[in-house]
C-alpha positions in Angstrom: -11.5 26.8 63.4 -8.9 25.5 60.7 -10.2 24.3 57.1 -11.2 21.1 56.5 -8.4 19.4 54.1 -9.1 17.4 51.0 -6.7 15.3 48.8 -7.4 15.9 45.1 -6.6 13.1 42.4 -6.3 13.6 38.2 -7.5 10.6 36.9 -6.3 10.9 33.0 -8.5 8.1 30.9 -8.0 6.5 27.3 -11.9 8.7 27.0 -11.8 11.2 28.8 -10.6 13.0 32.9 -11.5 12.7 35.9 -10.6 15.0 39.2 -11.9 13.7 42.3 -11.6 15.4 45.8 -11.2 13.0 48.7 -11.8 13.3 52.2 -9.7 11.9 55.1 -11.6 8.6 55.3 -11.2 8.1 51.9 -14.7 9.3 50.7 -15.3 11.6 47.0 -17.0 14.8 48.1 -16.3 16.8 44.5 -15.7 15.5 40.6 -15.8 16.6 37.4 -15.4 14.9 34.2 -14.4 15.9 30.7 -13.8 13.6 27.3 -11.5 14.2 24.7 -11.3 13.5 21.1 -10.3 10.2 19.7 -8.3 11.1 16.8 -7.9 8.6 14.4 -5.3 9.0 11.2 -5.2 5.4 9.6 -6.8 2.3 10.0 -5.6 1.0 13.6 -3.7 4.2 14.7 -5.3 6.2 17.3 -4.0 9.3 18.9 -4.9 12.3 21.3 -4.2 16.0 21.6 -1.9 16.0 24.9 -3.1 20.1 25.2 -6.3 19.2 24.7 -5.6 16.5 27.4 -4.0 19.2 29.7 -6.8 21.7 29.1 -9.2 19.5 30.3 -7.0 18.5 33.5 -6.9 22.2 34.5 -11.1 22.3 33.5 -12.2 19.4 35.7 -10.1 20.2 38.7 -11.8 23.9 38.5 -15.2 22.4 37.9 -15.0 20.0 41.1 -14.1 22.8 43.1 -16.6 25.2 42.2 -19.0 22.4 42.4 -18.3 21.6 46.1 -17.2 25.3 46.7 -13.9 23.9 47.7 -10.9 26.5 47.7 -7.4 25.4 46.6 -5.9 26.0 50.3 -8.0 23.1 51.2 -6.3 20.7 49.6 -3.2 19.0 51.2 -2.2 17.3 48.1 -2.9 15.9 44.4 -2.1 12.5 43.0 -2.4 11.7 39.1 -3.1 8.5 37.6 -3.5 7.6 34.3 -3.9 5.7 30.9 -0.6 3.6 30.3 1.7 3.1 27.3 0.4 6.3 25.1 3.6 8.1 24.1 4.3 11.9 23.7 7.4 13.8 23.3 6.9 17.5 23.7 9.8 20.3 23.6 11.7 21.1 26.5 11.6 24.9 26.5 8.5 25.7 24.8 6.5 23.0 26.4 4.9 23.0 23.0 3.9 18.7 22.1 5.9 18.2 19.1 3.3 15.3 18.1 -0.2 13.9 18.8 0.1 11.4 21.8 0.3 7.8 20.6 -2.4 5.5 21.9 -1.9 2.7 23.8 -4.1 1.3 21.3 -2.3 2.0 18.6 -0.8 -1.0 16.1 1.2 1.5 14.0 4.4 -0.5 15.1 2.9 -3.8 14.5 5.2 -4.8 12.1 8.0 -3.8 14.1 7.4 -5.9 17.1 7.3 -9.0 14.6 10.8 -7.8 13.3 12.1 -8.0 17.0 10.6 -11.2 17.3 12.4 -12.8 14.2 15.6 -11.2 15.6 15.3 -13.0 18.7 14.9 -10.4 20.5 11.5 -11.4 22.0 13.0 -13.9 25.1 15.6 -10.8 25.9 12.7 -7.9 26.2 10.4 -10.3 28.2 13.1 -11.6 30.6 14.2 -8.0 31.2 10.9 -5.6 31.4 8.6 -8.7 32.0 6.4 -7.8 28.8 6.1 -9.1 25.4 7.6 -7.1 22.6 4.4 -5.5 21.4 3.0 -2.5 19.9 1.2 -1.9 23.1 3.6 -0.5 25.0 5.8 2.7 24.7 8.8 1.4 23.3 8.0 1.1 19.6 5.8 4.3 20.0 8.9 6.2 20.7 11.2 4.9 18.1 8.4 5.7 15.4 8.2 9.5 16.6 12.4 9.6 16.4 12.1 8.0 13.1 9.3 10.3 11.6 9.0 13.4 13.6 11.2 15.9 11.0 14.0 17.2 13.9 12.8 14.9 16.5 16.1 13.1 16.8 18.2 16.1 16.7 16.7 17.9 19.6 16.4 14.4 21.6 20.0 14.0 21.1 20.6 17.7 22.4 18.3 17.5 25.7 15.7 19.3 24.0 12.9 17.3 23.5 11.2 15.5 26.1 9.3 12.2 26.2 6.9 10.5 29.2 3.9 8.6 29.3 0.7 10.8 30.5 1.5 11.2 34.0 4.8 12.4 32.8 3.2 14.8 30.4 0.8 16.0 33.3 3.5 16.2 36.2 5.8 18.5 33.6 3.0 20.9 33.3 2.3 20.9 36.9 5.2 21.0 38.5 8.0 21.4 35.8 9.0 18.1 36.6 10.7 16.1 34.3 9.1 12.5 35.8 7.5 9.7 36.3 7.1 6.5 38.5 8.1 3.2 38.5 4.7 1.7 37.8 3.9 3.8 34.5 7.8 3.4 33.8 7.8 -0.5 33.6 5.3 -0.5 30.6 7.4 1.3 28.7 9.4 -1.9 27.7 12.6 -0.2 28.9 12.7 -0.6 32.0 14.8 -3.9 33.5 12.8 -4.6 36.3 15.7 -6.4 38.3 17.8 -3.0 38.3 14.6 -0.4 38.1 16.4 1.7 35.9 16.4 2.3 32.0 18.1 -0.5 29.9 20.7 0.9 28.3 21.1 -2.6 25.4 17.3 -1.3 25.1 18.0 2.2 24.6 20.8 1.4 22.0 18.3 -1.2 20.6 15.5 1.2 20.2 18.1 4.1 19.2 16.6 6.5 21.9 18.5 8.4 23.9 18.7 8.6 27.6 18.6 12.3 28.1 14.9 12.8 26.6 13.6 10.3 29.2 12.2 11.2 32.8 13.2 10.4 36.2 12.0 7.5 38.4 10.8 8.9 41.4 8.9 6.7 43.9 5.1 6.5 43.4 4.2 8.4 46.6 6.6 11.6 46.5 6.5 15.0 46.4 6.9 15.7 42.4 6.8 20.1 42.8 4.3 22.2 43.7 0.8 23.5 41.3 -0.7 27.0 41.7 -3.9 25.7 42.1 -6.6 28.2 40.7 -10.0 28.7 41.1 -12.3 31.5 41.6 -12.2 30.8 45.1 -8.5 31.6 45.2 -5.1 29.9 44.2 -2.8 28.0 46.5 0.7 26.0 45.3 -0.5 22.7 46.2 2.0 19.5 46.1 2.0 17.3 43.5 2.7 14.0 45.1 1.6 10.5 43.8 2.0 8.9 40.5 0.4 5.6 39.8 -1.0 4.0 36.6 -4.5 3.2 36.3 -4.6 -0.3 37.1 -1.9 -0.4 39.7 -3.8 2.8 41.0 -6.6 0.8 41.5 -5.1 -2.3 43.2 -3.5 0.5 45.2 -7.0 2.4 46.0 -8.4 -1.5 47.1 -5.2 -1.5 49.7 -3.9 -4.2 48.1 -0.5 -4.4 49.7 0.0 -7.5 50.6 1.5 -10.3 48.8 -1.5 -12.0 47.2 -3.6 -9.3 47.2 -5.8 -9.5 44.1 -8.1 -6.8 42.2 -10.1 -7.0 38.9 -11.2 -4.2 37.4 -14.6 -4.7 35.4 -14.5 -2.2 31.8 -15.1 -2.7 28.7 -12.3 -5.4 29.0 -11.0 -6.6 32.2 -7.7 -6.4 34.1 -6.7 -8.4 37.0 -3.7 -7.4 39.4 -2.3 -9.7 41.9 0.5 -8.2 44.4 3.7 -10.6 44.1 5.7 -9.2 46.8 9.2 -7.5 46.7 10.7 -10.1 43.7 8.6 -10.0 40.1 7.5 -13.4 39.4 8.7 -14.1 35.6 4.8 -15.5 33.8 5.2 -18.8 31.8 1.7 -18.7 31.3 0.7 -15.6 29.5 0.7 -13.0 32.3 2.8 -9.8 32.4 5.3 -8.8 35.2 5.1 -4.8 36.3 5.7 -2.5 39.2 2.9 -2.5 41.4 3.8 0.5 43.5 7.1 2.1 45.2 6.9 3.7 48.4 10.3 5.8 49.8 12.8 3.3 51.4 10.8 0.3 50.8 11.4 -2.5 48.6 9.2 -2.2 45.1 6.2 -3.8 45.1 5.9 -6.2 41.9 2.7 -7.6 40.2 1.3 -10.0 37.5 -1.4 -8.8 35.1 -3.6 -10.4 33.1 -5.7 -8.3 30.4 -9.0 -9.9 28.9 -10.4 -8.0 26.1 -14.0 -8.6 25.7 -15.9 -8.4 29.3 -18.5 -5.5 29.4 -18.1 -5.4 25.7 -20.1 -8.1 25.4 -23.0 -6.3 27.1 -22.5 -3.7 25.0 -23.2 -5.6 22.2 -26.4 -7.6 23.4 -27.7 -3.7 23.9 -26.0 -2.0 20.8 -25.2 -5.1 18.5 -28.2 -7.3 18.4 -30.2 -4.7 20.4 -32.3 -7.1 22.3 -31.5 -5.3 25.9 -32.1 -1.2 26.7 -29.6 -1.1 29.0 -26.8 -3.1 30.4 -28.8 -3.0 34.1 -31.8 -5.7 32.3 -29.1 -8.2 33.1 -28.9 -9.1 36.2 -32.8 -9.6 36.3 -32.5 -11.3 33.1 -30.1 -13.7 33.9 -31.6 -14.6 37.5 -34.9 -16.0 35.6 -33.9 -19.2 35.0 -31.8 -21.1 36.9 -28.9 -21.7 34.4 -27.9 -21.2 30.8 -29.0 -24.6 29.5 -25.6 -25.6 28.5 -25.5 -22.8 26.3 -21.4 -21.1 26.4 -21.0 -17.9 25.2 -16.7 -17.0 24.0 -16.7 -13.0 23.3 -13.8 -13.4 21.6 -15.0 -10.2 19.1 -11.3 -8.9 18.8 -9.4 -12.3 19.5 -8.3 -13.7 23.2 -6.3 -12.2 25.7 -4.3 -13.9 28.6 -3.7 -16.1 29.0 -4.6 -17.7 25.3 -3.4 -14.6 23.0 -5.1 -16.3 20.2 -5.7 -13.2 17.7 -7.7 -15.2 15.1 -10.5 -16.3 17.7 -13.6 -14.9 17.3 -17.1 -14.9 18.8 -18.6 -18.2 19.6 -22.3 -19.2 20.7 -23.0 -22.8 21.7 -24.9 -25.1 23.0 -28.4 -23.4 21.0 -31.8 -25.4 21.5 -34.9 -24.9 20.3 -35.7 -24.0 23.8 -33.0 -21.1 24.3 -34.6 -17.9 25.3 -33.2 -14.7 25.8 -32.6 -15.0 29.2 -30.1 -18.0 28.5 -27.8 -16.0 26.5 -28.2 -12.9 29.1 -27.1 -15.1 31.7 -24.2 -17.2 29.1 -22.6 -13.3 28.4 -22.5 -12.7 31.8 -21.1 -15.8 32.9 -18.6 -15.6 30.1 -17.3 -12.7 31.9 -16.6 -14.8 35.2 -15.4 -17.5 33.1 -12.7 -15.3 31.6 -11.3 -14.1 34.6 -11.4 -17.6 36.2 -8.7 -18.4 32.9 -6.6 -15.5 34.2 -6.7 -16.4 38.0 -5.6 -20.0 37.1 -2.5 -18.9 34.7 -1.7 -16.4 37.8 -2.1 -19.3 40.3 0.4 -21.7 38.5 2.8 -18.7 37.7 2.9 -18.2 41.2 3.2 -22.0 42.3 5.9 -22.0 39.8 8.2 -18.9 41.5 7.4 -20.5 44.7 9.0 -23.6 43.5 11.9 -22.2 42.0 13.0 -20.2 44.7 11.9 -22.8 47.5 10.3 -20.1 49.3 6.7 -20.4 50.2 3.7 -19.5 47.9 3.3 -16.0 49.8 1.3 -15.2 46.2 -1.6 -18.0 46.8 -5.2 -15.9 46.8 -7.2 -15.8 49.4 -10.0 -13.5 47.9 -11.1 -11.1 44.7 -11.7 -7.5 45.1 -13.9 -6.2 42.2 -14.4 -2.2 41.1 -15.0 -1.2 37.8 -18.8 -0.3 36.4 -20.0 -4.1 36.4 -19.8 -4.7 40.1 -23.1 -3.2 40.1 -24.1 -6.2 38.7 -24.6 -8.9 42.0 -25.5 -11.8 39.8 -22.0 -11.3 38.1 -20.1 -11.0 41.5 -22.2 -13.9 43.0 -21.1 -16.3 39.8 -17.5 -14.7 39.7 -17.2 -16.1 43.7 -18.9 -19.2 43.0 -16.8 -20.2 39.4 -13.0 -18.8 41.4 -14.2 -20.6 44.6 -13.0 -17.8 46.7 -14.6 -14.7 48.0 -16.0 -11.6 46.0 -16.2 -8.4 47.7 -17.5 -5.3 46.5 -15.7 -2.0 48.2 -18.3 0.9 49.3 -15.8 3.4 47.1 -16.2 2.6 43.6 -13.4 5.0 41.5 -10.6 2.8 43.1 -8.1 4.2 40.7 -8.2 7.7 41.5 -8.5 6.5 45.3 -5.4 5.1 45.1 -3.4 8.0 43.2 -5.4 10.3 46.5 -3.6 7.6 48.6 -0.1 7.3 47.6 -0.3 11.5 47.2 -1.6 11.6 51.1 0.5 9.3 52.1 3.9 11.4 50.8 2.8 14.5 52.9 1.7 13.1 56.1 -2.3 13.4 55.1 -2.7 9.5 56.1 0.0 8.2 58.3 1.0 4.9 56.6 -0.8 1.8 54.8 -2.1 0.5 58.1 -4.4 3.5 58.1 -5.4 3.1 54.7 -6.2 -0.7 55.2 -8.1 0.2 58.0 -9.9 3.1 55.9 -11.1 0.3 53.1 -14.5 -1.3 53.6 -16.5 -3.4 51.8 -20.2 -2.9 50.7 -20.7 -6.7 49.8 -18.5 -9.6 49.7 -19.9 -12.7 47.4 -18.9 -16.7 49.0 -19.1 -19.0 47.0 -22.3 -21.8 46.8 -21.3 -23.9 44.0 -20.0 -27.7 44.8 -16.4 -28.0 44.1 -18.5 -31.0 41.3 -20.8 -28.7 40.0 -17.7 -26.1 39.4 -15.6 -28.5 37.6 -18.7 -29.6 35.4 -19.0 -25.8 34.6 -15.6 -25.1 33.8 -15.4 -28.4 31.9 -18.1 -27.0 29.7 -16.7 -23.5 29.0 -13.1 -24.9 28.3 -15.0 -27.0 25.5 -16.4 -23.5 24.2 -12.9 -21.9 24.0 -12.0 -24.8 22.2 -14.4 -24.2 19.5 -13.3 -21.0 18.8 -9.6 -21.7 18.6 -10.5 -24.2 16.3 -11.9 -21.4 14.3 -8.5 -19.5 14.5 -7.1 -22.7 13.6 -9.0 -22.8 10.0 -9.2 -19.1 9.5 -5.0 -19.1 9.6 -4.9 -22.2 7.8 -4.8 -21.8 3.7 
């Protein structure tokens, strides 16, 4: 009797690394996780140890196989997904990292990005890459490494030093191939979205030798093989999928059609909408990015909006104010009152992200009375998560409508519903209010680990484990669908109040900026 076969997914995130084995129905059968250190050399600087990440990757693969008594020969392929924008360099011959990885959160190149704006590069960078000139992305990180790591530029010009985001590092360590996929490459601020190649003028702007950059392969393709080892034996397993984490979550949610939208609720929230085979340039503070690429098919693009503080607002109730013991308490508390009693909470602890992009905004709680209770504030905190997502969705709708008008074509990107994932979607009150305030269905899937599942799907497609996207679409299942229950009038009334609360936070920002 033949062995049951599985697909593995290596999910390398900002705080840790996870490996999950999925069966043919897309269900997880084994998993393991390990955290890695966060390194803070200076204020605003964040680094990771690449060797620690690689060691943890090997460890979680072994741990998962042991936990379920699986053998390496049972794996048809492994996919990779990763924290995006984090930049690292390593020696092409020895494989030794030449510096710690500079993490996407790192702000050491903020002055350089301001200088680019002053020099008039902002519009050119956004037009070519779909991204603002910001230290969030990899280009200025790599420029900094070339300027500050002794001997690195000389090695790079000789082809001895290699650059990559974390996926490229892992793929190189696993297979020896120096490669990435367009979803990750499009987050470096070095890729021209129209040509889907490294932009020569931007490489010259940042003085980056092309020889150190990885080749781009489809998101679903065999990159090489890994000698997967465990106490149960070893076997050469294809490494056959690669996606940035948020794009992987969209793929794992079977978001293959223009208009398909997912939101991942974590510390912050990331909302992606598949916009089809043409990139949509945002005029409303969003990012244009590659969603995924499949062999022989046009690349699919997405619009992305980032909200800085969503789940972190609930953490503040727990750890800052210490008014709740766990996040799980918030659902019952919020439901214990019929509304917020006019209270609105704008959790701008780190400024406001999309679509406002106001770094000086700060957390604002308005509408308090003597009758305000913890339940009202808790409900306002959960509602704030949904309002912020609503603002990003509205910006996306405006961008997609404008793109359709400018190109004289039907609006194929109109939103039909929102698929959700991430830890906060366990909260049914939040999901219901999100549906109410958007006026569309919100769908919670049966498999919560959609990021790892997306990487597994990409790898499985490459080796024929799954036949095509239609087969994967049939595997996707909803655990629960939340449908709107608010009237249009009440929805509009609530949104007006939210906008007034946001204006209060923005007014504070204006007063702080004014001497």
